[in-house]
KOLVO-594540 format. One record per residue (C-alpha): residue number from 1; residue in three letters; x, y, z. Coordinates in pm, whole numbers, plus 50000, padded with zeros to 5 digits. Layout:
% residues N
+-----+-----+-------+-------+-------+
|   k |   r |    xx |    yy |    zz |
+-----+-----+-------+-------+-------+
| NUM | ALA |     X |     Y |     Z |
...
+-----+-----+-------+-------+-------+
This chain:
% residues 303
+-----+-----+-------+-------+-------+
|   k |   r |    xx |    yy |    zz |
+-----+-----+-------+-------+-------+
|   1 | MET | 48176 | 51711 | 49136 |
|   2 | THR | 48246 | 51445 | 49343 |
|   3 | THR | 48247 | 51515 | 49710 |
|   4 | THR | 48603 | 51461 | 49859 |
|   5 | THR | 48551 | 51214 | 50173 |
|   6 | SER | 48749 | 51342 | 50498 |
|   7 | TRP | 48964 | 51113 | 50696 |
|   8 | HIS | 48834 | 50930 | 51023 |
|   9 | GLY | 49103 | 50914 | 51325 |
|  10 | ASP | 48870 | 50594 | 51452 |
|  11 | ARG | 48961 | 50412 | 51119 |
|  12 | PRO | 49279 | 50507 | 50992 |
|  13 | TRP | 49332 | 50255 | 50755 |
|  14 | ARG | 49059 | 50390 | 50527 |
|  15 | GLY | 49089 | 50621 | 50269 |
|  16 | ILE | 49408 | 50644 | 50016 |
|  17 | MET | 49739 | 50512 | 50246 |
|  18 | VAL | 50016 | 50517 | 50013 |
|  19 | ALA | 50258 | 50269 | 50004 |
|  20 | THR | 50573 | 50481 | 50005 |
|  21 | ALA | 50833 | 50450 | 49761 |
|  22 | LEU | 51148 | 50469 | 49988 |
|  23 | PRO | 51400 | 50765 | 49826 |
|  24 | LEU | 51753 | 50618 | 49772 |
|  25 | ARG | 52093 | 50864 | 49736 |
|  26 | GLU | 52331 | 50737 | 49437 |
|  27 | ASP | 52520 | 50551 | 49712 |
|  28 | LEU | 52185 | 50350 | 49807 |
|  29 | SER | 52150 | 50506 | 50115 |
|  30 | VAL | 51810 | 50608 | 50265 |
|  31 | ASP | 51775 | 50973 | 50215 |
|  32 | HIS | 51528 | 51056 | 50503 |
|  33 | ASP | 51525 | 51373 | 50469 |
|  34 | ALA | 51375 | 51304 | 50092 |
|  35 | TYR | 51144 | 51077 | 50209 |
|  36 | ALA | 51001 | 51315 | 50498 |
|  37 | GLU | 50911 | 51611 | 50184 |
|  38 | HIS | 50768 | 51342 | 50026 |
|  39 | VAL | 50546 | 51215 | 50278 |
|  40 | ARG | 50447 | 51593 | 50382 |
|  41 | HIS | 50381 | 51575 | 49980 |
|  42 | LEU | 50129 | 51320 | 49979 |
|  43 | LEU | 49944 | 51417 | 50247 |
|  44 | ASP | 49931 | 51740 | 50110 |
|  45 | ASN | 49812 | 51655 | 49745 |
|  46 | GLY | 49522 | 51482 | 49888 |
|  47 | CYS | 49595 | 51124 | 50028 |
|  48 | ASP | 49545 | 51048 | 50351 |
|  49 | GLY | 49809 | 50826 | 50481 |
|  50 | VAL | 50105 | 50626 | 50430 |
|  51 | VAL | 50232 | 50284 | 50439 |
|  52 | PRO | 50596 | 50271 | 50525 |
|  53 | ASN | 50770 | 49944 | 50512 |
|  54 | GLY | 50614 | 49778 | 50254 |
|  55 | SER | 50742 | 49612 | 49971 |
|  56 | LEU | 50757 | 49923 | 49736 |
|  57 | GLY | 50928 | 50038 | 50043 |
|  58 | GLU | 51238 | 49749 | 49954 |
|  59 | TYR | 51159 | 49672 | 50316 |
|  60 | GLN | 51348 | 49346 | 50264 |
|  61 | THR | 51635 | 49517 | 50178 |
|  62 | LEU | 51651 | 49739 | 50465 |
|  63 | THR | 51871 | 49704 | 50803 |
|  64 | ALA | 51688 | 49689 | 51121 |
|  65 | ASP | 51789 | 50040 | 51234 |
|  66 | GLU | 51685 | 50187 | 50860 |
|  67 | ARG | 51323 | 50003 | 50886 |
|  68 | ALA | 51277 | 50171 | 51254 |
|  69 | ARG | 51411 | 50471 | 51116 |
|  70 | VAL | 51230 | 50509 | 50818 |
|  71 | VAL | 50894 | 50457 | 51061 |
|  72 | ARG | 51043 | 50693 | 51318 |
|  73 | THR | 51095 | 50931 | 50975 |
|  74 | ALA | 50700 | 50870 | 50867 |
|  75 | VAL | 50527 | 50908 | 51212 |
|  76 | GLU | 50748 | 51256 | 51228 |
|  77 | ALA | 50660 | 51399 | 50881 |
|  78 | ALA | 50300 | 51292 | 50882 |
|  79 | GLY | 50218 | 51492 | 51218 |
|  80 | ASP | 50004 | 51235 | 51346 |
|  81 | GLY | 50103 | 50830 | 51396 |
|  82 | ALA | 49767 | 50698 | 51345 |
|  83 | ARG | 49842 | 50820 | 50949 |
|  84 | VAL | 50109 | 50597 | 50941 |
|  85 | MET | 50029 | 50194 | 50867 |
|  86 | PRO | 50419 | 50043 | 50889 |
|  87 | GLY | 50429 | 49707 | 50747 |
|  88 | VAL | 50526 | 49446 | 50936 |
|  89 | ALA | 50586 | 49159 | 50762 |
|  90 | ALA | 50873 | 48902 | 50868 |
|  91 | TYR | 50985 | 48546 | 50859 |
|  92 | GLY | 50910 | 48464 | 51197 |
|  93 | SER | 50603 | 48602 | 51386 |
|  94 | SER | 50846 | 48692 | 51676 |
|  95 | GLU | 50991 | 48951 | 51442 |
|  96 | ALA | 50679 | 49054 | 51289 |
|  97 | ARG | 50549 | 49091 | 51685 |
|  98 | ARG | 50844 | 49288 | 51716 |
|  99 | TRP | 50754 | 49538 | 51448 |
| 100 | ALA | 50433 | 49573 | 51543 |
| 101 | ASP | 50578 | 49688 | 51876 |
| 102 | GLN | 50757 | 49945 | 51728 |
| 103 | ALA | 50500 | 50084 | 51537 |
| 104 | ALA | 50293 | 50088 | 51856 |
| 105 | GLU | 50583 | 50323 | 52033 |
| 106 | ALA | 50567 | 50512 | 51769 |
| 107 | GLY | 50242 | 50623 | 51801 |
| 108 | CYS | 50045 | 50439 | 51413 |
| 109 | GLY | 49705 | 50393 | 51372 |
| 110 | SER | 49783 | 50052 | 51202 |
| 111 | VAL | 50027 | 49792 | 51070 |
| 112 | LEU | 49975 | 49604 | 50761 |
| 113 | LEU | 50082 | 49223 | 50763 |
| 114 | LEU | 50175 | 48941 | 50527 |
| 115 | PRO | 50111 | 48612 | 50604 |
| 116 | PRO | 50401 | 48351 | 50768 |
| 117 | ASN | 50584 | 48416 | 50400 |
| 118 | ALA | 50904 | 48160 | 50403 |
| 119 | TYR | 50650 | 47918 | 50326 |
| 120 | ARG | 50324 | 47779 | 50222 |
| 121 | ALA | 50162 | 47819 | 50547 |
| 122 | ASP | 49831 | 47601 | 50644 |
| 123 | GLU | 49520 | 47773 | 50819 |
| 124 | ARG | 49628 | 47713 | 51150 |
| 125 | ALA | 49999 | 47853 | 51160 |
| 126 | VAL | 49799 | 48137 | 50928 |
| 127 | ARG | 49620 | 48200 | 51241 |
| 128 | GLU | 49859 | 48158 | 51516 |
| 129 | HIS | 50051 | 48450 | 51343 |
| 130 | TYR | 49803 | 48709 | 51301 |
| 131 | ALA | 49715 | 48621 | 51674 |
| 132 | ALA | 50051 | 48657 | 51790 |
| 133 | VAL | 50151 | 49050 | 51564 |
| 134 | ALA | 49746 | 49171 | 51715 |
| 135 | ALA | 49832 | 49106 | 52060 |
| 136 | ALA | 50070 | 49388 | 52015 |
| 137 | GLY | 49765 | 49623 | 52034 |
| 138 | VAL | 49775 | 49777 | 51754 |
| 139 | PRO | 49494 | 49700 | 51459 |
| 140 | VAL | 49608 | 49518 | 51178 |
| 141 | VAL | 49557 | 49477 | 50820 |
| 142 | ALA | 49590 | 49184 | 50628 |
| 143 | TYR | 49749 | 49156 | 50353 |
| 144 | ASN | 49648 | 48881 | 50076 |
| 145 | ASN | 49933 | 48858 | 49817 |
| 146 | PRO | 49928 | 48459 | 49748 |
| 147 | ILE | 50073 | 48531 | 49417 |
| 148 | ASP | 50423 | 48641 | 49611 |
| 149 | THR | 50362 | 48409 | 49930 |
| 150 | LYS | 50236 | 48128 | 49830 |
| 151 | THR | 49929 | 48141 | 50121 |
| 152 | ASP | 49626 | 48259 | 50073 |
| 153 | LEU | 49381 | 48453 | 50229 |
| 154 | THR | 49054 | 48309 | 50060 |
| 155 | PRO | 48721 | 48483 | 50189 |
| 156 | ALA | 48626 | 48206 | 50478 |
| 157 | LEU | 48993 | 48175 | 50622 |
| 158 | LEU | 48953 | 48624 | 50675 |
| 159 | ALA | 48640 | 48613 | 50841 |
| 160 | ARG | 48753 | 48339 | 51078 |
| 161 | LEU | 49082 | 48596 | 51128 |
| 162 | HIS | 48811 | 48839 | 51160 |
| 163 | ALA | 48579 | 48640 | 51383 |
| 164 | ASP | 48968 | 48599 | 51575 |
| 165 | GLY | 48943 | 48971 | 51676 |
| 166 | ALA | 49296 | 48930 | 51453 |
| 167 | ILE | 49221 | 49133 | 51219 |
| 168 | VAL | 49076 | 49501 | 51134 |
| 169 | ALA | 49100 | 49514 | 50719 |
| 170 | VAL | 49248 | 49319 | 50408 |
| 171 | LYS | 49438 | 49446 | 50155 |
| 172 | GLU | 49305 | 49281 | 49860 |
| 173 | PHE | 49593 | 49144 | 49603 |
| 174 | SER | 49464 | 48891 | 49443 |
| 175 | GLY | 49317 | 49042 | 49114 |
| 176 | ASP | 49023 | 48876 | 49158 |
| 177 | VAL | 48749 | 49136 | 49219 |
| 178 | ARG | 48517 | 48839 | 49296 |
| 179 | ARG | 48635 | 48812 | 49613 |
| 180 | ALA | 48498 | 49137 | 49695 |
| 181 | TYR | 48131 | 49033 | 49739 |
| 182 | GLU | 48252 | 48707 | 49900 |
| 183 | ILE | 48425 | 48849 | 50181 |
| 184 | ALA | 48113 | 49108 | 50232 |
| 185 | GLU | 47879 | 48823 | 50286 |
| 186 | LEU | 48130 | 48614 | 50504 |
| 187 | ALA | 48249 | 48930 | 50696 |
| 188 | PRO | 48076 | 49187 | 50701 |
| 189 | GLU | 48235 | 49400 | 50935 |
| 190 | LEU | 48590 | 49327 | 50792 |
| 191 | ASP | 48702 | 49695 | 50548 |
| 192 | LEU | 48808 | 49591 | 50207 |
| 193 | LEU | 49072 | 49768 | 50123 |
| 194 | VAL | 49194 | 49765 | 49713 |
| 195 | GLY | 49526 | 49636 | 49702 |
| 196 | ALA | 49599 | 49663 | 49277 |
| 197 | ASP | 49624 | 50006 | 49190 |
| 198 | ASP | 49498 | 49802 | 48829 |
| 199 | VAL | 49179 | 49712 | 49007 |
| 200 | LEU | 49078 | 49997 | 49169 |
| 201 | LEU | 48764 | 50145 | 48983 |
| 202 | GLU | 48646 | 49764 | 49021 |
| 203 | LEU | 48722 | 49715 | 49329 |
| 204 | ALA | 48556 | 50084 | 49503 |
| 205 | LEU | 48225 | 50042 | 49339 |
| 206 | ALA | 48219 | 49665 | 49524 |
| 207 | GLY | 48271 | 49838 | 49847 |
| 208 | ALA | 48612 | 49916 | 49925 |
| 209 | VAL | 48694 | 50142 | 50198 |
| 210 | GLY | 49044 | 50236 | 50146 |
| 211 | TRP | 49336 | 50176 | 49868 |
| 212 | ILE | 49669 | 50100 | 49989 |
| 213 | ALA | 49819 | 50214 | 49679 |
| 214 | GLY | 50143 | 50301 | 49449 |
| 215 | TYR | 50076 | 50498 | 49175 |
| 216 | PRO | 49987 | 50822 | 49382 |
| 217 | ASN | 50365 | 50805 | 49476 |
| 218 | ALA | 50424 | 50956 | 49136 |
| 219 | PHE | 50078 | 51172 | 49091 |
| 220 | PRO | 49875 | 51209 | 49428 |
| 221 | ALA | 49640 | 51438 | 49333 |
| 222 | THR | 49474 | 51301 | 49047 |
| 223 | CYS | 49507 | 50893 | 49203 |
| 224 | ALA | 49308 | 51119 | 49484 |
| 225 | GLU | 49044 | 51251 | 49271 |
| 226 | LEU | 48985 | 50946 | 49076 |
| 227 | TYR | 48952 | 50728 | 49413 |
| 228 | HIS | 48728 | 50966 | 49524 |
| 229 | ALA | 48478 | 50926 | 49266 |
| 230 | ALA | 48580 | 50582 | 49222 |
| 231 | VAL | 48408 | 50552 | 49613 |
| 232 | ALA | 48113 | 50818 | 49539 |
| 233 | GLY | 48021 | 50576 | 49221 |
| 234 | ASP | 48073 | 50939 | 49030 |
| 235 | LEU | 48162 | 50719 | 48672 |
| 236 | GLU | 48165 | 50991 | 48497 |
| 237 | THR | 48403 | 51162 | 48719 |
| 238 | ALA | 48609 | 50795 | 48765 |
| 239 | LEU | 48596 | 50604 | 48430 |
| 240 | PRO | 48756 | 50864 | 48220 |
| 241 | LEU | 49039 | 50865 | 48513 |
| 242 | TYR | 49114 | 50529 | 48528 |
| 243 | ARG | 49144 | 50453 | 48121 |
| 244 | SER | 49379 | 50759 | 48116 |
| 245 | LEU | 49564 | 50598 | 48435 |
| 246 | HIS | 49526 | 50282 | 48359 |
| 247 | PRO | 49858 | 50235 | 48135 |
| 248 | LEU | 50050 | 50304 | 48440 |
| 249 | LEU | 49808 | 50217 | 48711 |
| 250 | ARG | 49886 | 49779 | 48593 |
| 251 | TRP | 50291 | 49816 | 48682 |
| 252 | ASP | 50193 | 49771 | 49004 |
| 253 | SER | 50096 | 49420 | 48971 |
| 254 | LYS | 50409 | 49331 | 48780 |
| 255 | THR | 50751 | 49233 | 48888 |
| 256 | GLU | 50882 | 49545 | 48782 |
| 257 | PHE | 50648 | 49753 | 49010 |
| 258 | VAL | 50928 | 49896 | 49211 |
| 259 | GLN | 51157 | 50024 | 48949 |
| 260 | ALA | 50842 | 50159 | 48738 |
| 261 | ILE | 50670 | 50337 | 48984 |
| 262 | LYS | 51000 | 50493 | 49068 |
| 263 | LEU | 51140 | 50590 | 48725 |
| 264 | SER | 50747 | 50764 | 48716 |
| 265 | MET | 50789 | 50979 | 48995 |
| 266 | ASP | 51149 | 51060 | 48843 |
| 267 | ILE | 50947 | 51176 | 48549 |
| 268 | ALA | 50713 | 51352 | 48719 |
| 269 | GLY | 50944 | 51545 | 48880 |
| 270 | ARG | 50965 | 51382 | 49271 |
| 271 | HIS | 51176 | 51191 | 49363 |
| 272 | GLY | 51234 | 50829 | 49299 |
| 273 | GLY | 51580 | 50744 | 49255 |
| 274 | PRO | 51745 | 50390 | 49220 |
| 275 | THR | 51685 | 50090 | 49408 |
| 276 | ARG | 51832 | 49823 | 49603 |
| 277 | PRO | 51953 | 49475 | 49495 |
| 278 | PRO | 51821 | 49242 | 49332 |
| 279 | ARG | 51592 | 49501 | 49215 |
| 280 | LEU | 51762 | 49615 | 48897 |
| 281 | PRO | 51723 | 49928 | 48699 |
| 282 | LEU | 51446 | 49951 | 48378 |
| 283 | GLY | 51572 | 49852 | 48062 |
| 284 | GLY | 51523 | 49795 | 47724 |
| 285 | GLU | 51093 | 49794 | 47578 |
| 286 | THR | 51080 | 49759 | 47978 |
| 287 | GLU | 51207 | 50087 | 48048 |
| 288 | ALA | 51044 | 50259 | 47699 |
| 289 | ALA | 50659 | 50139 | 47826 |
| 290 | VAL | 50748 | 50328 | 48145 |
| 291 | ARG | 50844 | 50634 | 48025 |
| 292 | ALA | 50615 | 50677 | 47750 |
| 293 | ALA | 50315 | 50565 | 47971 |
| 294 | THR | 50438 | 50864 | 48231 |
| 295 | GLU | 50522 | 51136 | 47997 |
| 296 | LYS | 50172 | 51090 | 47866 |
| 297 | ALA | 49995 | 51109 | 48191 |
| 298 | VAL | 50267 | 51403 | 48239 |
| 299 | ALA | 50129 | 51581 | 47942 |
| 300 | ASP | 49812 | 51491 | 48047 |
| 301 | GLY | 49829 | 51695 | 48292 |
| 302 | HIS | 49807 | 51446 | 48585 |
| 303 | ARG | 49971 | 51535 | 48875 |
+-----+-----+-------+-------+-------+
Protein backbone atom coordinates (compact mmCIF):
# COMPACT_ATOMS: atom_id res chain seq x y z
CA MET A 1 0.00 0.00 0.00
CA THR A 2 1.54 3.30 -1.05
CA THR A 3 1.52 6.09 1.53
CA THR A 4 0.30 9.40 0.15
CA THR A 5 2.70 12.20 1.01
CA SER A 6 1.26 15.42 2.35
CA TRP A 7 1.65 18.80 0.72
CA HIS A 8 4.04 21.25 2.36
CA GLY A 9 3.47 24.98 2.05
CA ASP A 10 7.14 25.85 2.47
CA ARG A 11 7.86 24.38 -1.00
CA PRO A 12 4.48 24.73 -2.68
CA TRP A 13 5.77 23.82 -6.13
CA ARG A 14 6.25 20.21 -5.05
CA GLY A 15 3.66 17.47 -5.48
CA ILE A 16 1.05 17.22 -8.24
CA MET A 17 0.53 20.67 -9.72
CA VAL A 18 -2.01 20.31 -12.51
CA ALA A 19 -1.51 22.45 -15.61
CA THR A 20 -5.19 23.23 -15.83
CA ALA A 21 -7.20 23.16 -19.01
CA LEU A 22 -9.46 26.19 -19.27
CA PRO A 23 -13.19 25.55 -19.79
CA LEU A 24 -14.62 27.59 -22.65
CA ARG A 25 -18.23 28.08 -23.62
CA GLU A 26 -19.42 27.31 -27.13
CA ASP A 27 -18.87 30.97 -28.04
CA LEU A 28 -15.26 30.51 -26.83
CA SER A 29 -15.66 32.85 -23.86
CA VAL A 30 -14.04 31.73 -20.59
CA ASP A 31 -16.38 29.92 -18.20
CA HIS A 32 -14.88 31.09 -14.90
CA ASP A 33 -17.51 29.30 -12.81
CA ALA A 34 -16.69 25.99 -14.49
CA TYR A 35 -12.99 26.69 -14.02
CA ALA A 36 -13.44 27.31 -10.30
CA GLU A 37 -15.37 24.05 -9.98
CA HIS A 38 -12.61 22.24 -11.87
CA VAL A 39 -9.89 23.57 -9.55
CA ARG A 40 -11.85 22.41 -6.51
CA HIS A 41 -12.44 19.00 -8.13
CA LEU A 42 -8.72 18.50 -8.71
CA LEU A 43 -7.81 19.39 -5.14
CA ASP A 44 -10.59 17.20 -3.77
CA ASN A 45 -9.25 14.23 -5.75
CA GLY A 46 -5.65 14.10 -4.60
CA CYS A 47 -3.89 16.86 -6.52
CA ASP A 48 -1.83 19.41 -4.61
CA GLY A 49 -2.23 22.56 -6.65
CA VAL A 50 -2.89 24.09 -10.04
CA VAL A 51 -0.96 25.87 -12.77
CA PRO A 52 -3.24 28.33 -14.59
CA ASN A 53 -2.17 30.16 -17.74
CA GLY A 54 0.12 27.50 -19.07
CA SER A 55 0.01 26.26 -22.65
CA LEU A 56 -2.69 23.78 -21.66
CA GLY A 57 -4.65 26.78 -20.37
CA GLU A 58 -4.32 28.44 -23.80
CA TYR A 59 -2.75 31.55 -22.27
CA GLN A 60 -1.50 32.77 -25.64
CA THR A 61 -5.10 33.31 -26.76
CA LEU A 62 -6.28 35.16 -23.64
CA THR A 63 -6.68 38.90 -23.25
CA ALA A 64 -4.81 40.54 -20.38
CA ASP A 65 -8.06 40.86 -18.41
CA GLU A 66 -8.94 37.21 -18.98
CA ARG A 67 -5.49 36.06 -17.98
CA ALA A 68 -5.53 38.07 -14.74
CA ARG A 69 -9.02 36.88 -13.86
CA VAL A 70 -8.06 33.23 -14.40
CA VAL A 71 -5.38 33.60 -11.72
CA ARG A 72 -7.78 35.27 -9.29
CA THR A 73 -10.36 32.55 -9.93
CA ALA A 74 -7.81 29.81 -9.27
CA VAL A 75 -6.67 31.39 -6.00
CA GLU A 76 -10.22 31.86 -4.74
CA ALA A 77 -11.24 28.32 -5.72
CA ALA A 78 -8.14 26.76 -4.20
CA GLY A 79 -8.68 28.60 -0.94
CA ASP A 80 -4.92 29.02 -0.58
CA GLY A 81 -2.85 31.03 -3.02
CA ALA A 82 0.22 28.95 -2.19
CA ARG A 83 -1.37 26.11 -4.16
CA VAL A 84 -1.46 28.20 -7.34
CA MET A 85 1.53 28.48 -9.72
CA PRO A 86 0.56 30.77 -12.61
CA GLY A 87 2.39 30.62 -15.88
CA VAL A 88 3.98 34.03 -16.46
CA ALA A 89 5.50 33.43 -19.89
CA ALA A 90 5.61 36.41 -22.25
CA TYR A 91 7.62 37.61 -25.21
CA GLY A 92 9.30 40.33 -23.15
CA SER A 93 10.87 40.19 -19.70
CA SER A 94 8.97 43.30 -18.62
CA GLU A 95 5.63 41.70 -19.40
CA ALA A 96 6.62 38.45 -17.70
CA ARG A 97 7.64 40.49 -14.65
CA ARG A 98 4.23 42.21 -14.65
CA TRP A 99 2.52 38.82 -14.58
CA ALA A 100 4.80 37.76 -11.74
CA ASP A 101 3.87 40.92 -9.85
CA GLN A 102 0.20 40.10 -10.40
CA ALA A 103 0.78 36.58 -9.05
CA ALA A 104 2.47 38.05 -5.99
CA GLU A 105 -0.46 40.39 -5.40
CA ALA A 106 -2.86 37.44 -5.68
CA GLY A 107 -0.88 35.52 -3.05
CA CYS A 108 0.43 32.76 -5.31
CA GLY A 109 3.10 30.45 -3.96
CA SER A 110 5.24 30.25 -7.09
CA VAL A 111 5.28 31.04 -10.81
CA LEU A 112 6.24 29.04 -13.90
CA LEU A 113 8.49 30.78 -16.42
CA LEU A 114 9.65 29.84 -19.89
CA PRO A 115 12.89 31.33 -21.19
CA PRO A 116 12.55 34.12 -23.77
CA ASN A 117 10.56 32.46 -26.54
CA ALA A 118 10.39 35.04 -29.31
CA TYR A 119 13.83 33.98 -30.53
CA ARG A 120 16.65 31.58 -29.66
CA ALA A 121 18.07 33.47 -26.67
CA ASP A 122 21.69 33.12 -25.59
CA GLU A 123 22.76 32.38 -22.01
CA ARG A 124 23.20 36.01 -21.01
CA ALA A 125 19.69 36.89 -22.15
CA VAL A 126 18.23 33.85 -20.40
CA ARG A 127 19.90 34.72 -17.10
CA GLU A 128 18.81 38.34 -17.28
CA HIS A 129 15.26 37.24 -18.09
CA TYR A 130 15.00 34.96 -15.07
CA ALA A 131 16.64 37.52 -12.78
CA ALA A 132 14.13 40.18 -13.83
CA VAL A 133 11.15 37.97 -13.04
CA ALA A 134 12.63 36.59 -9.82
CA ALA A 135 12.89 40.17 -8.55
CA ALA A 136 9.10 40.08 -8.10
CA GLY A 137 9.79 38.04 -4.97
CA VAL A 138 7.79 34.92 -5.89
CA PRO A 139 9.71 31.61 -6.24
CA VAL A 140 10.32 30.90 -9.91
CA VAL A 141 10.05 27.46 -11.48
CA ALA A 142 11.91 27.33 -14.78
CA TYR A 143 10.19 25.59 -17.68
CA ASN A 144 12.55 23.82 -20.05
CA ASN A 145 10.78 23.14 -23.34
CA PRO A 146 13.44 23.26 -26.07
CA ILE A 147 11.05 21.56 -28.48
CA ASP A 148 8.79 24.61 -28.70
CA THR A 149 10.97 27.50 -27.51
CA LYS A 150 14.20 26.48 -29.28
CA THR A 151 16.06 27.64 -26.14
CA ASP A 152 17.45 24.74 -24.15
CA LEU A 153 17.88 25.11 -20.40
CA THR A 154 20.68 22.57 -20.17
CA PRO A 155 21.68 21.12 -16.78
CA ALA A 156 24.70 23.45 -16.71
CA LEU A 157 22.56 26.52 -17.43
CA LEU A 158 19.99 25.46 -14.85
CA ALA A 159 22.77 25.17 -12.29
CA ARG A 160 23.87 28.72 -13.08
CA LEU A 161 20.30 30.04 -12.83
CA HIS A 162 19.95 28.33 -9.46
CA ALA A 163 23.28 29.73 -8.28
CA ASP A 164 22.07 33.17 -9.38
CA GLY A 165 19.14 32.76 -7.00
CA ALA A 166 16.72 33.07 -9.91
CA ILE A 167 14.99 29.66 -9.80
CA VAL A 168 13.97 27.09 -7.19
CA ALA A 169 12.94 24.24 -9.49
CA VAL A 170 12.64 23.17 -13.10
CA LYS A 171 9.80 21.66 -15.07
CA GLU A 172 11.78 19.31 -17.33
CA PHE A 173 9.99 18.73 -20.63
CA SER A 174 12.89 17.75 -22.89
CA GLY A 175 12.00 14.07 -22.58
CA ASP A 176 15.65 13.20 -21.92
CA VAL A 177 15.45 11.42 -18.57
CA ARG A 178 19.25 11.23 -18.41
CA ARG A 179 19.28 14.91 -17.54
CA ALA A 180 17.79 14.21 -14.13
CA TYR A 181 21.08 12.79 -12.89
CA GLU A 182 23.21 15.58 -14.29
CA ILE A 183 20.92 18.21 -12.78
CA ALA A 184 21.22 16.48 -9.40
CA GLU A 185 25.00 16.49 -9.69
CA LEU A 186 25.36 20.12 -10.79
CA ALA A 187 22.57 21.65 -8.67
CA PRO A 188 21.62 19.24 -5.89
CA GLU A 189 19.30 21.77 -4.20
CA LEU A 190 17.33 22.47 -7.39
CA ASP A 191 13.99 20.65 -7.35
CA LEU A 192 13.28 18.50 -10.39
CA LEU A 193 9.64 18.44 -11.51
CA VAL A 194 8.28 16.04 -14.11
CA GLY A 195 7.28 18.14 -17.10
CA ALA A 196 5.91 15.55 -19.53
CA ASP A 197 3.32 12.98 -18.49
CA ASP A 198 4.84 10.15 -20.50
CA VAL A 199 8.14 10.15 -18.57
CA LEU A 200 6.55 10.40 -15.13
CA LEU A 201 7.74 7.05 -13.81
CA GLU A 202 11.29 7.40 -15.15
CA LEU A 203 11.79 10.90 -13.69
CA ALA A 204 10.11 9.99 -10.40
CA LEU A 205 12.54 7.11 -9.95
CA ALA A 206 15.37 9.51 -10.82
CA GLY A 207 14.44 11.82 -7.95
CA ALA A 208 11.70 14.18 -9.14
CA VAL A 209 9.76 15.78 -6.29
CA GLY A 210 6.83 17.10 -8.28
CA TRP A 211 4.79 16.73 -11.43
CA ILE A 212 3.41 19.62 -13.47
CA ALA A 213 0.79 17.44 -14.99
CA GLY A 214 -1.67 17.35 -17.86
CA TYR A 215 -3.77 14.21 -17.66
CA PRO A 216 -4.95 14.63 -14.07
CA ASN A 217 -7.37 17.10 -15.67
CA ALA A 218 -9.30 14.01 -16.79
CA PHE A 219 -8.28 11.37 -14.23
CA PRO A 220 -7.05 13.14 -11.08
CA ALA A 221 -7.56 10.36 -8.54
CA THR A 222 -5.81 7.66 -10.59
CA CYS A 223 -2.99 10.01 -11.56
CA ALA A 224 -2.51 10.92 -7.90
CA GLU A 225 -2.25 7.25 -7.00
CA LEU A 226 0.26 6.73 -9.81
CA TYR A 227 2.38 9.72 -8.80
CA HIS A 228 2.61 8.79 -5.13
CA ALA A 229 3.48 5.18 -5.96
CA ALA A 230 6.14 6.35 -8.43
CA VAL A 231 7.91 8.75 -6.07
CA ALA A 232 7.77 6.11 -3.32
CA GLY A 233 9.42 3.57 -5.62
CA ASP A 234 6.38 1.30 -5.29
CA LEU A 235 6.68 -0.34 -8.69
CA GLU A 236 4.14 -3.03 -7.84
CA THR A 237 1.49 -0.30 -7.77
CA ALA A 238 2.98 2.20 -10.19
CA LEU A 239 3.95 0.06 -13.17
CA PRO A 240 0.53 -1.44 -13.97
CA LEU A 241 -1.09 1.99 -13.65
CA TYR A 242 1.58 3.56 -15.83
CA ARG A 243 1.22 0.94 -18.53
CA SER A 244 -2.55 1.29 -18.46
CA LEU A 245 -2.49 5.09 -18.71
CA HIS A 246 0.47 5.52 -21.04
CA PRO A 247 -1.60 5.48 -24.25
CA LEU A 248 -3.14 8.69 -22.88
CA LEU A 249 -0.13 10.15 -21.09
CA ARG A 250 1.89 10.27 -24.31
CA TRP A 251 -0.62 12.73 -25.79
CA ASP A 252 0.72 15.32 -23.34
CA SER A 253 3.87 15.48 -25.50
CA LYS A 254 2.10 15.80 -28.84
CA THR A 255 1.14 18.91 -30.78
CA GLU A 256 -2.57 18.25 -30.17
CA PHE A 257 -2.18 17.88 -26.40
CA VAL A 258 -4.71 20.59 -25.50
CA GLN A 259 -7.45 19.17 -27.70
CA ALA A 260 -6.61 15.60 -26.63
CA ILE A 261 -6.81 16.33 -22.91
CA LYS A 262 -10.00 18.35 -23.30
CA LEU A 263 -11.59 15.51 -25.27
CA SER A 264 -10.56 13.04 -22.58
CA MET A 265 -12.11 15.32 -19.97
CA ASP A 266 -15.40 15.36 -21.87
CA ILE A 267 -15.44 11.57 -22.18
CA ALA A 268 -14.55 11.15 -18.49
CA GLY A 269 -17.49 13.31 -17.46
CA ARG A 270 -15.61 16.56 -16.89
CA HIS A 271 -16.01 19.78 -18.88
CA GLY A 272 -13.23 20.00 -21.43
CA GLY A 273 -15.02 21.80 -24.21
CA PRO A 274 -13.65 23.55 -27.28
CA THR A 275 -10.31 25.26 -27.85
CA ARG A 276 -9.62 28.70 -29.26
CA PRO A 277 -8.06 29.09 -32.69
CA PRO A 278 -5.54 28.46 -34.05
CA ARG A 279 -6.13 25.13 -32.31
CA LEU A 280 -8.82 23.25 -34.22
CA PRO A 281 -11.02 20.35 -33.08
CA LEU A 282 -9.55 16.90 -33.45
CA GLY A 283 -10.81 14.73 -36.24
CA GLY A 284 -10.17 11.53 -38.11
CA GLU A 285 -7.65 9.02 -36.79
CA THR A 286 -6.31 11.39 -34.13
CA GLU A 287 -9.70 11.86 -32.48
CA ALA A 288 -10.45 8.16 -32.78
CA ALA A 289 -7.19 7.24 -31.05
CA VAL A 290 -7.73 9.64 -28.14
CA ARG A 291 -11.34 8.58 -27.80
CA ALA A 292 -10.52 4.86 -27.77
CA ALA A 293 -7.73 5.25 -25.19
CA THR A 294 -9.94 7.39 -22.96
CA GLU A 295 -12.92 5.08 -23.17
CA LYS A 296 -10.67 2.17 -22.22
CA ALA A 297 -9.33 4.13 -19.24
CA VAL A 298 -12.88 4.84 -18.09
CA ALA A 299 -13.82 1.18 -18.55
CA ASP A 300 -10.77 0.16 -16.51
CA GLY A 301 -12.09 2.23 -13.63
CA HIS A 302 -9.67 5.16 -13.80
CA ARG A 303 -11.11 8.37 -12.46
